[in-house]
N, C-alpha and C positions, 0 to 999 in steps of 0.2 A: 670462242675463237682463239683467245690467248692460250687457253688450256690445251686446245688441240695442236697449236703450233709448238708448244713446249713438248708435248708427247711425241710428235713427229721428229723434232730435233734430237731427242734422246735416241730414237731408233736409228736415225741417219748417222749420228756420231759414232755408233758402235759397229757399223757395217761399211763396206766399201761399195759405193754406188757406181756401177759400170754405165758409161755414157756412150751414146753414138754421136760422136762429134764430127761435124762437117763444116759448120760456120763458126768462125772464131772472131771475137771482137777484141781489138787491142786498144787499151786506153793508156795514154802516155801523159806524163806531166809536161804539158806543152811549153811551159816557161823555161824548162831546163834544156839548154842546147845539147848537152852531152847525151841526153836520152834519145835524141832523134836517131843517132847512129845505131844505138842499141836496138831501137825499134826496127830499123831496117835490117839489122842482123837477124832478129827474131822472125821478121816477116819472110826473109829469104829462106830461113830454115823450114818454116811452116809450109811454104809454097813448093819446096823441092819435092820431086817425085820419089825421092828416097824414103819419104815418110810412109809410103804404102797407101795412104789415103790422100786423095786430092782435096785438101782443105781449101775453103774459101775464106780469105782473111780480110777483115774490115779494119781499115786504119782511119783515124780522124782526118777529115779533109784538110784541116789546117796543118797537120803534121805532114801529110802527103805533098803539100805545096812547098815544103821546106827544101832548099837546094841540097841539104845533106841527106835527104831521103831519096828523092828522084825515083819514083816508081817505074819509069820507063826503063831504067837500068835493070831492074829486077825482071821485067818481062823479057828484055833482051837476053838475060842470062838463062831464064827459064821460060821458053815460049808458051808452055802449057799454062803458065800463070795468067795469060791473057784471059780476062773474064773472071778469074778467081781472086784477083786483087781489086778490092773495092774500097770506097771511101764513104765515111759516114758523117752525118751532122747530128746534132742533138735530137732532131725531129724523128729520126729512124728508131732509136731504142725507146723513145717515149710513145710512139704510135704503133710500132710493130716489134715489141720485145721478143715475140716468138721467132723472129728471124735468127737469133743467135742461140747456139747450143752451149757455148762456153765463152767466158770473158777472162782476159789476162790484163793485169795492170802493171805498169812500170812507173814507180814513183814512191811516194810515202803514203801515210794515212789519208792525207788530203785527196790524193788521187782515188783512193778507195771510196771516200765520201762522195766524190764527184761521180763515180760509177753508180753508186746507190741513187744519186740524184737523177741520173739519166733514166733509170728504170723506175718509173712511178707506179708500175704495177708489178707483174711477175719479174723475178730476177734470175738470170741463168747462174750456174755455179761460177764463182769469181775466185781465181787464183792470183795472188798478189806477190810480186817480186819486190824485195826491199831495196829501193833505190832513192829513198828520201831521207827526211830528218827524223821522223818518228817511226816506230815499228810495232805498234800495238796490233795492227791489222795486217801488216806485211810480214809474212813468216817464211818466205822462200828466198834463197840466195840465187841471184841471177847467174852467177858463174857456173851453176849446175843446171841451167835451164833446159838443156837438151835431155838429160836424164830425168829431170823432174816431170817434164811434159810427156816424154815417152811413157814413163811409168803411169802417169795419170790417165792418159788416153787408153793405154793397153789394159791396165789392171783395175782401174777405177779410183775413186777418191772418197775420202771421208768428208762429210759436210756438216757444218754447224749453222743452224738457222738463227741468225742474230735478230733479236726483236727490233722491229721498227715501229714508229708511231705514225698513225694516220691523223693529220691535223687539218681541221676544217675551220676556215674563217667564216664567222657568222656576222652579218651586217644587220644593224638595227633598222626596223621599219618605222617610218613615221606613223603616228596615229591618224586613222581616218576621221575619227570623231573625238573631240575633246571630252575627257571624263571629268565630271563635276562632282565634288564631294558634298557631304551633308551640310557643310558650312557655306556652300555656294562658290567655293574657290576651285579652280582647275587643279586636279590631282597631278602632281609631277610624276614622271616616269621613274621607276626604281628598278635597277638591274636585278637585285636580289629577289624581289617579288616576281619579276618576269621569269627568272630561271628556276626558281624553286617551286613556283606555282605552276598550274597546268594551263596550257593554251586551249581555248575553247572557241569553236565556230570560226568566225573570220577575224579573230583577234591574234593572228599570227604576229609575233613580235619581232622575229628575226628570219632572215633567209640566207642560205649558204652562198658563199662567194667563190672561194678556191679551196682545193684539197691538195695537201702535200704529204708525201711519204718520206720520212726522215729516219736516219740511222743514229745520229748523235743526240741532238737536243733541239728544243724550241725555246726561244728566249723572247720574253716580252719586257721591254725596257723603255726608258725615257727618251731614247733616240737623241735628236739634236736639242731637245728641250733642256733648259738650264736647271729646272726644278725636278724633284723626284716624281716618280709615278705612283698613282694609286690604282691598285689592281685587286679586284674581287676574285677569290679563289673558291671554286666549287668542286666537290667530289660526288659523282652520281647526282642524287637529288638533295644534297646538303650543301649549305654554305659553310665552308671551312673557316675562312678568315678574310680580313681585308689587309692586304700587304701594302705598306708604304715603304718604298725602297727605290733604288736605281732601277731595279727590275727583278724578274724572277726567271729561273732556269728550270725547265722540266726536261730531265735527261733519261735516256735509256741506260741500261748497264754498260753497253758499249761506249756511250758518251760520258761515263762517269769520270774518265781520265782527261776530259777536255775542259770546257767552260765550267762544268760542275765542280771539278777539282779546284780550279782557280778561284771560284767563289766560296770555297770552304766546305764543299759537299763531301760526302763519303765516297770511298772507292768501292766498287761493286764488281764481283766476278761477272763476266758477260752471260753466264748461264743462269743467273738469278732472275726469277720472274718478277721484276720489280720496276717501279717508276720512282725516280729520285727527284725531290722537290727542294730547291735551294734558292734562297733569297740573295740578291746581289746588293750588297751594301744596305742592309735593312736599317730603317730608321728607329729600330728598337734593339734592346740588348737581349730580348727573350726569344727572338725568332731563331729557331734552330732547324737545320736541314731535317727533312723527314723522308722516310722510305715507305712507299705504298705498294700494294699488290697491283700487278698489271691488268687485273680484271676491272679496276676502277676507271671510269670515264671522268677525266678532269676538264674543267672549263676555267679559263682565265679571261676576265672581262674588265673593261674600263667603265666605271660607274658614270651615270649621266651627270653627276655633279663634279666630276673630276676637273681640275684646273686646266689640264693639257691632254693632248692625245698621247697614246703610247705607240710603240713600234714593235712589230714581231719579225723575227728572223728565224729561218728554218735551216738547220745544219750550217749556219753562218752565211746563208745565201738565199735569195729567191731565185735568181738566175745570174749567170755570168755572161757578160758581153765582152768578148775579146776584141781589142782594137790593135791591129798590127801596124806599127809605124815603120818597121823594117823587119827583116828576118831575124834580127838580134834582140828585138824588144816586143814583149807582149804585156799588156796591162788589162785590167778588168775593172768593171764597175760592179759594186755590190749593191743590190737594190733590196730594200726592206719594205714591209707592208705596214701602212699606217692604220692604227686602230682608233677610230673616233669614239667619243663617249657613247656608250651603249653597245659597242661591238665587243665580240669575244671570240676566243679560239677554243675549239674542242680538241682534246688530246686523248687518244685511245690506242690500244694495241692494234697493229695493222694486220690485215689479212695477207699481206705480201712481205714476208720476212726476207732478210738478206742472206743469200746462200754463200757462206764463206767456206772455201776449201781449206782443210786443215792439213798440216804436215803429218806424215805417218808417225805413229807412236807417241804423239804429244797431244795433250788436251788440257786438263785442269792445271797441271804444274807449269804449263807454258805461260799462262797469264801472270803468275807470280814472278817468274823469271823476267817477264817483260817490264813489270813495274819496278823490279829491283835494278834492272839494267838501265832503263830509260829515265826513271824518276829518282833513282838512288833511294828507294823506299827503305826506311829504317836503317840507313847506312850510318855507322859511327864507329869510332875506334873502340875495340873491345876492352872491357874493364880488366885491369891487371889482377891476377890471382895474388893471394897473400903469400908472402915468402917467409920461410922459416930461417 
């Protein structure tokens, strides 16, 4: 599956894909007041009959309720927009992703990650305007949005399929019958033996709980516990190592510039078919970040004899719950998943990559420019030449 996604991505990146666009999803950084007016401006432009195509535009319900948006004004200005201006909640893209032909984001990289999170299966092409703090994924200037979108809808777009991970939480099953050893004592459960060995008959040791599709990283850490985590790391059918650290970060190439970078991991071009593994504050001097092929299936588990539970987060969130105290303030709660002793997380290349729309004429060199501009990568004063 990982190999097929890479092959398709190379083909799509070298051609322009012409799309039949009728239903457009708008995703806005809801916490930024200034973007609500820009969202209204873009919505007005898309709904206009001057476009030639009568687009149906989906705006987030929370943004639509903002007084600066006021969708009724748009319908008064353009009566044909009645029935074509619709509002979405997170349930719609999660359950009916085929509803949308195209997605447009207004914000920063966090808004793009939120869009990825909304689509837990297939992802429509996503074109991202740079209106946030970081710009690794947002490549388009909003001041030119009319020309950008006109060209994209008319002439087609180049798409990069960004690798996503499919993460499955596996919960430990209690034993039905106690296992007694030759010495007469009850044999304690061992996570390494359970995952490396084969499950036979009714001795199923784990059952799946939740599945998440992520674009950046999955992190298993100590959470609110004051002591470090103990995490068993497996690759395919092998036990790699036991990690004693604050946590461990498993990153996609796209997420290499996020938590992975902060934890001391390597930078990776997003087209590299790899999985990056980086410990967070390891309790040894010898644990170094490693890079693995994306064909490997990784598992991170909490051993049965661990002192505490660990906590897993996926792209920095399990879900966001917005609480509106007023139209001027939005807050969110970030909820993580607790992994009890015996539980583990499986990480593998996803069947549903993230379809990222590329600017025309830019590909490999664009990423180097991004890390140079945003991170000041290898920036220093040039050494003076010898003078005679």
